[in-house]
C-alpha positions in Angstrom: -21.0 20.4 -30.9 -18.2 18.3 -30.9 -18.9 15.6 -33.1 -18.7 11.6 -32.5 -14.8 11.8 -33.9 -14.3 14.3 -31.4 -12.7 11.6 -28.4 -10.5 10.2 -30.7 -9.0 13.7 -31.9 -9.1 15.5 -28.8 -7.9 12.5 -26.2 -4.5 12.3 -27.7 -3.5 16.3 -27.5 -3.9 16.3 -23.7 -0.7 16.3 -22.5 -2.0 16.5 -18.5 -4.8 14.9 -16.9 -5.7 18.4 -16.7 -5.9 19.0 -20.0 -7.9 16.1 -20.7 -10.5 17.1 -18.2 -11.1 20.5 -20.0 -11.8 18.3 -23.1 -13.7 15.7 -22.0 -16.2 17.9 -20.5 -16.8 19.2 -23.8 -17.7 15.6 -25.4 -20.9 15.5 -27.1 -19.9 12.6 -29.4 -23.0 10.1 -27.6 -26.1 12.5 -28.1 -28.0 10.8 -26.2 -25.7 11.0 -23.3 -25.2 14.2 -23.9 -28.7 15.1 -23.7 -29.4 13.6 -20.3 -26.4 14.0 -18.3 -25.9 16.1 -15.7 -22.1 16.3 -15.2 -18.9 14.3 -17.3 -17.4 12.3 -14.9 -14.0 12.4 -15.9 -12.1 10.5 -13.1 -10.1 11.4 -10.4 -6.3 11.0 -10.2 -4.2 11.9 -6.9 -1.0 12.8 -8.1 1.5 9.7 -7.5 -1.4 7.0 -7.9 -0.1 3.8 -9.3 -3.1 2.1 -9.2 -5.9 2.8 -11.7 -9.4 0.8 -11.0 -11.9 0.7 -13.8 -15.6 0.8 -13.7 -18.8 0.6 -16.2 -20.5 4.2 -16.0 -21.4 6.9 -13.9 -24.6 6.4 -11.4 -27.0 8.9 -10.6 -25.3 10.1 -7.8 -22.0 10.3 -9.4 -23.5 12.1 -12.3 -24.6 14.8 -9.9 -21.3 14.8 -8.1 -19.1 14.7 -10.9 -17.1 12.0 -8.9 -17.1 8.3 -9.8 -18.2 6.1 -6.8 -19.3 8.0 -4.7 -23.0 5.9 -3.9 -23.2 2.9 -2.0 -20.8 0.8 -4.5 -18.7 3.7 -3.8 -18.3 3.2 0.2 -18.1 -0.6 0.1 -15.2 0.3 -2.4 -13.6 2.4 0.2 -14.0 -0.1 2.5 -12.2 -2.6 0.9 -9.4 -0.8 -0.6 -8.9 -0.1 3.1 -8.9 -3.2 4.3 -6.5 -4.2 2.0 -3.9 -1.4 2.4 -4.3 0.3 -0.6 -4.4 4.0 0.1 -6.4 6.5 -1.7 -3.6 8.7 -2.3 -2.3 6.0 -4.6 -5.4 5.4 -6.5 -7.0 6.3 -9.4 -10.6 6.3 -11.0 -11.8 6.4 -14.2 -15.4 4.7 -16.2 -15.3 3.0 -19.8 -18.3 5.8 -19.9 -17.7 9.3 -19.1 -21.5 10.1 -18.8 -24.3 8.5 -17.1 -26.4 6.3 -19.6 -30.5 6.9 -19.1 -31.7 4.7 -16.2 -28.6 3.2 -15.6 -29.0 1.0 -18.5 -25.6 -0.9 -19.4 -23.2 1.1 -21.7 -23.7 0.4 -25.8 -20.7 -1.0 -27.5 -21.1 2.2 -29.9 -20.5 4.5 -26.7 -17.9 2.4 -25.2 -16.1 2.8 -28.1 -16.7 6.6 -28.8 -15.5 7.0 -25.4 -12.4 4.9 -25.8 -9.9 7.5 -26.9 -10.4 9.1 -23.3 -9.4 6.5 -20.8 -6.9 5.0 -23.3 -5.6 8.4 -22.7 -5.9 8.4 -19.1 -4.3 4.8 -19.0 -1.2 6.8 -20.7 -1.2 9.5 -18.3 -1.6 7.8 -15.0 1.0 4.9 -16.0 -0.3 3.5 -13.2 1.9 0.1 -11.9 -1.3 -2.5 -12.0 -4.6 -1.7 -13.9 -8.0 -3.4 -11.6 -11.2 -3.8 -14.3 -14.6 -3.9 -11.5 -17.3 -5.7 -13.6 -17.6 -7.3 -16.8 -17.9 -4.1 -19.2 -14.7 -2.8 -18.2 -13.2 -6.1 -18.3 -14.5 -6.8 -21.7 -13.3 -3.1 -22.8 -10.0 -4.3 -21.4 -9.8 -7.4 -22.7 -12.1 -7.9 -25.7 -15.7 -8.5 -26.5 -17.1 -12.4 -24.7 -14.5 -12.1 -21.8 -16.3 -13.3 -18.9 -16.0 -12.1 -15.5 -16.1 -15.2 -13.7 -13.5 -17.2 -16.0 -10.6 -14.4 -15.5 -11.3 -12.7 -12.2 -8.5 -12.7 -10.0 -6.1 -13.6 -12.7 -3.0 -11.3 -13.9 -4.0 -9.8 -17.4 -2.4 -7.8 -19.3 -3.2 -4.3 -20.9 -0.9 -2.1 -22.6 1.6 -3.6 -21.6 0.9 -3.1 -18.1 -0.6 -6.4 -15.3 -4.4 -6.0 -15.4 -6.5 -7.9 -12.7 -10.0 -7.9 -13.2 -12.5 -8.5 -10.2 -16.3 -8.0 -9.7 -18.1 -4.6 -9.7 -18.7 -3.5 -6.3 -22.6 -3.5 -7.1 -22.4 -7.3 -7.7 -20.8 -7.6 -4.5 -23.9 -5.5 -2.3 -26.6 -7.5 -4.9 -25.8 -10.7 -3.7 -24.9 -9.9 -0.2 -22.3 -9.8 2.4 -22.0 -13.8 2.0 -22.2 -14.0 -1.6 -19.1 -15.2 -3.7 -18.8 -11.8 -5.3 -18.0 -9.7 -2.1 -15.1 -12.5 -1.3 -13.9 -12.2 -4.6 -13.8 -8.4 -4.5 -12.2 -8.7 -1.3 -9.4 -10.9 -2.4 -9.1 -9.4 -5.6 -8.5 -6.1 -4.2 -5.9 -7.7 -1.7 -3.8 -9.2 -4.6 -4.0 -5.5 -6.5 -2.4 -4.3 -3.3 0.0 -6.6 -2.8 1.2 -6.3 -6.8 1.2 -2.9 -6.3 3.6 -2.8 -3.5 6.0 -5.7 -4.9 6.1 -3.7 -8.4 6.6 -0.2 -6.3 9.4 -1.8 -4.2 10.8 -2.9 -7.7 11.1 0.6 -9.3 12.6 1.8 -5.9 15.9 0.1 -6.9 16.1 0.5 -10.1 
């Protein structure tokens, strides 16, 4: 048992992504999640990634595979990233929660706060040019309680000194169908993320 304060103690000590993974997989800060999970889904970080996507929490398939966004929502996300010209080798992915909530329920605020140090340290380690939050939970995590995705999606916000673009979660795009507003918004917003990343990458290259 690592205790409820383990993330706050351990995450800042991680010097690399691999260090953080080794620490996070031991976490039992949320007793219910630790008891019901199959794996701790820490995230993926291809070396050189300069975009970080943040989702809500692992689902059943992610919990089984240990990798975020491998189900239907992940397949849609992959297709939209390719359409936007975002190479997967430049995209890191993490979730607000690293463990699947039972029954895929929404993360509790207490769980989000206990898990917060892991994601905060991931952002520092990736040092992305652009952050993109997928869905309301991730957007509230970054921009504060009560932030409505419908009010801020597609706008350039800031988190920890980095540009952040909130958009819908791919599962919302699936739920509302191919003609629904969330899919159109997600497609548009990921294109915006890709354009912003390209511009910032070019600016960094000439410094």
